[in-house]
C-alpha positions as CSV (number, residue, x, y, z in Angstrom):
1,M,10.5,5.6,-20.6
2,T,7.8,5.7,-23.1
3,G,4.3,5.4,-21.7
4,W,5.1,6.8,-18.2
5,N,4.6,10.5,-19.1
6,R,1.6,11.7,-17.1
7,S,1.5,15.2,-18.5
8,S,-1.7,14.4,-20.4
9,E,-3.6,13.3,-17.3
10,S,-6.7,15.2,-16.4
11,T,-7.1,17.4,-13.3
12,A,-9.4,14.8,-11.8
13,E,-6.8,12.1,-12.4
14,R,-4.2,14.3,-10.7
15,I,-6.4,14.9,-7.7
16,A,-7.3,11.2,-7.5
17,N,-3.5,10.4,-7.4
18,V,-3.0,12.9,-4.6
19,L,-5.8,11.3,-2.5
20,R,-4.5,7.8,-3.4
21,Q,-1.1,8.7,-2.2
22,Q,-2.6,10.0,1.1
23,I,-4.2,6.7,1.6
24,T,-1.0,4.8,0.7
25,E,0.9,6.9,3.2
26,G,-1.6,6.4,6.0
27,D,-3.0,9.9,6.1
28,L,-6.6,8.8,5.3
29,P,-7.4,5.8,7.5
30,P,-10.3,3.3,7.1
31,G,-13.7,4.9,7.8
32,A,-12.5,8.5,7.3
33,Q,-15.1,10.8,5.8
34,L,-13.9,13.1,3.0
35,S,-15.3,16.7,3.1
36,E,-16.0,18.1,-0.3
37,G,-15.9,21.7,1.0
38,R,-12.5,21.3,2.7
39,L,-10.9,19.4,-0.2
40,V,-12.2,21.9,-2.8
41,A,-10.6,24.7,-0.8
42,R,-7.4,22.9,-0.1
43,L,-6.8,21.5,-3.6
44,G,-8.1,24.5,-5.5
45,V,-10.4,22.6,-7.8
46,S,-14.1,22.7,-8.6
47,R,-16.7,20.4,-7.0
48,N,-17.3,18.7,-10.3
49,T,-13.6,17.9,-10.7
50,L,-13.4,16.6,-7.1
51,R,-16.4,14.4,-7.6
52,E,-14.8,12.9,-10.8
53,A,-11.7,12.2,-8.7
54,F,-14.0,10.5,-6.1
55,R,-15.6,8.5,-8.9
56,L,-12.2,7.3,-10.1
57,L,-11.1,6.2,-6.6
58,A,-14.5,4.5,-6.0
59,H,-13.9,2.5,-9.2
60,D,-10.5,1.4,-7.7
61,G,-12.2,0.4,-4.4
62,L,-10.5,3.2,-2.5
63,L,-13.6,5.2,-1.7
64,V,-17.2,4.4,-1.1
65,H,-20.3,6.6,-1.4
66,R,-23.0,6.2,1.3
67,H,-26.4,7.4,0.5
68,N,-27.2,10.7,2.3
69,R,-24.0,10.4,4.3
70,G,-21.1,11.2,2.0
71,V,-17.9,9.8,0.8
72,F,-15.7,7.5,3.0
73,V,-12.5,5.5,2.9
74,P,-13.6,1.9,3.0
75,V,-13.0,-0.6,5.9
76,L,-11.5,-3.8,4.4
77,D,-12.0,-7.3,5.8
78,E,-10.1,-10.7,5.8
79,D,-11.4,-11.6,2.4
80,D,-9.9,-8.4,1.0
81,L,-6.7,-9.2,2.7
82,V,-6.4,-12.7,1.2
83,D,-7.3,-11.4,-2.2
84,L,-4.7,-8.6,-2.1
85,Y,-1.9,-10.9,-1.0
86,R,-2.8,-13.4,-3.7
87,L,-2.4,-10.5,-6.2
88,R,0.8,-9.4,-4.7
89,R,2.3,-12.9,-5.1
90,I,1.2,-13.0,-8.7
91,V,2.6,-9.6,-9.6
92,E,5.6,-8.9,-7.5
93,C,7.1,-12.4,-7.4
94,D,6.8,-12.6,-11.2
95,V,8.5,-9.2,-11.6
96,V,11.4,-10.4,-9.4
97,R,11.8,-13.6,-11.5
98,S,12.1,-11.5,-14.6
99,L,15.0,-9.4,-13.4
100,T,17.8,-11.6,-14.7
101,G,20.8,-9.5,-16.0
102,L,19.5,-6.4,-14.2
103,D,21.9,-3.4,-14.0
104,T,22.4,-3.1,-10.2
105,N,22.4,0.7,-10.5
106,R,18.6,0.4,-11.1
107,L,18.3,-1.0,-7.6
108,L,19.4,2.3,-6.1
109,P,15.9,3.5,-5.4
110,L,15.2,0.3,-3.5
111,R,18.3,0.8,-1.5
112,A,17.3,4.4,-0.7
113,E,13.9,3.1,0.6
114,V,15.5,0.4,2.7
115,E,17.9,2.9,4.2
116,A,15.0,5.4,4.8
117,A,13.1,2.6,6.6
118,E,16.1,1.7,8.8
119,S,16.7,5.3,9.7
120,A,13.1,5.9,10.6
121,A,13.0,2.7,12.7
122,S,16.1,3.8,14.6
123,R,14.1,7.0,15.6
124,G,11.0,5.0,16.4
125,E,9.1,6.7,13.5
126,W,7.1,3.7,12.5
127,D,4.6,5.4,10.3
128,K,7.5,6.5,8.2
129,V,8.8,2.9,8.2
130,V,5.5,1.8,6.8
131,T,5.6,4.5,4.1
132,A,9.1,3.5,3.1
133,N,8.0,-0.1,2.8
134,M,5.2,1.0,0.5
135,H,7.7,2.9,-1.7
136,F,10.1,0.0,-1.7
137,H,7.5,-2.2,-3.3
138,Q,6.4,0.4,-5.8
139,C,10.1,0.8,-6.8
140,L,10.4,-3.0,-7.1
141,V,7.5,-3.2,-9.6
142,R,8.8,-0.2,-11.5
143,L,11.7,-2.4,-12.5
144,S,9.4,-4.3,-14.8
145,E,9.1,-1.2,-16.9
146,S,5.4,-1.9,-17.3
147,R,3.0,1.0,-16.8
148,R,0.1,-1.4,-16.3
149,L,1.8,-3.4,-13.6
150,H,2.8,-0.1,-11.9
151,D,-0.8,1.2,-12.0
152,V,-2.1,-2.1,-10.6
153,T,0.5,-2.1,-7.8
154,R,-0.2,1.6,-7.0
155,R,-3.9,0.7,-6.4
156,L,-3.1,-2.5,-4.6
157,L,-0.7,-0.9,-2.1
158,A,-3.2,1.8,-1.3
159,E,-5.7,-0.9,-0.4
160,L,-3.1,-2.7,1.5
161,R,-2.3,0.3,3.6
162,L,-5.9,0.3,4.7
163,I,-5.4,-3.3,5.8
164,F,-2.4,-2.4,7.9
165,H,-4.5,-0.2,10.1
166,V,-5.9,-3.3,11.7
167,V,-2.6,-3.4,13.7
168,A,-2.7,-0.7,16.4
169,N,1.0,-0.6,16.8
170,P,2.8,-0.5,13.4
171,E,6.1,-1.5,15.1
172,V,4.7,-4.9,15.8
173,L,4.0,-5.5,12.1
174,H,6.8,-3.7,10.4
175,E,9.8,-4.2,12.6
176,G,10.5,-7.4,10.7
177,Y,9.7,-6.1,7.2
178,G,12.7,-3.8,7.1
179,R,15.0,-6.8,7.6
180,R,13.1,-8.8,4.9
181,N,13.4,-5.9,2.5
182,R,17.1,-5.6,3.2
183,A,17.5,-9.4,2.6
184,L,15.6,-9.2,-0.6
185,L,17.7,-6.3,-1.8
186,D,20.9,-8.2,-1.0
187,L,19.7,-11.1,-3.1
188,L,18.8,-8.9,-6.0
189,E,22.2,-7.1,-5.9
190,A,23.8,-10.5,-6.0
191,G,21.8,-11.4,-9.1
192,Q,20.0,-14.2,-7.3
193,V,16.6,-13.5,-8.7
194,I,15.1,-17.0,-8.2
195,Q,16.1,-17.0,-4.5
196,A,14.8,-13.4,-4.2
197,A,11.4,-14.5,-5.6
198,D,11.2,-17.4,-3.2
199,E,12.1,-15.1,-0.3
200,L,9.4,-12.7,-1.4
201,E,6.9,-15.5,-1.6
202,R,7.7,-16.5,2.0
203,Y,7.7,-12.8,3.1
204,F,4.1,-12.3,1.7
205,R,2.8,-15.5,3.2
206,A,4.1,-14.6,6.6
207,A,2.7,-11.1,6.4
208,E,-0.7,-12.4,5.3
209,E,-0.8,-14.7,8.3
210,E,0.2,-12.0,10.7
211,L,-2.5,-9.7,9.4
212,L,-5.1,-12.4,9.5
213,E,-4.2,-13.0,13.2
214,A,-4.6,-9.3,13.8
215,Y,-8.1,-9.5,12.4
216,R,-8.9,-12.5,14.6
217,S,-7.6,-10.7,17.7
218,R,-9.8,-7.7,16.9
219,H,-12.8,-10.0,16.5
220,R,-12.1,-11.6,19.8
221,V,-11.9,-8.2,21.5
222,D,-15.0,-7.0,19.8
223,S,-16.9,-10.1,20.9
224,A,-15.7,-9.7,24.5
225,H,-16.9,-6.1,24.5
226,E,-20.3,-7.0,23.1
227,A,-20.7,-9.8,25.7
228,H,-19.8,-7.4,28.5
229,A,-22.2,-4.8,27.2
230,S,-25.1,-7.2,27.0
231,A,-24.4,-8.7,30.5
């Protein structure tokens, strides 16, 4: 569609998209330091181009510059989590409510991601389940045919993937998301968009609470370790 052509994007934007995708797919975890030298060699770009890509990602909150230390993937906290899920509810639930009269053939990319997640889960490949979940929600927002909503969601999901790292075992968090994505797809295929939006709202609130509990558990463990170390 008009407005989605990225042929005019700069090299720095292209590199930023590559690194953003690596964050979204879990390849760059929170706290990871990015090496200019290694990335310049691997990506075949100049240091100036790479630094511009870093600047673009820092603007999106996906990288942080630490004085005299370098460039790092940020570590997000509970406030970030709450803010991200608030934005998800605003964006994705509204997109779903707008899908009245949708040609069900346009749901095929969502079906492909649901099936990819189910296949990966059957093999115990939970990182791939998480990635398929990310792609499912990207495809969902693409149905809006809004480049701006797509761009917002792409940044949002990259930050969200950093949040997911708070759960040590991705199976614990994502085992239920596959079922919820399947249920959401079934409602959309049946044309029940209001019910689908309500289901997505419940889905997001449950996910937010699970992740907040994971943060609370981590804080309890950290506090216990600190108390033991000072004893």
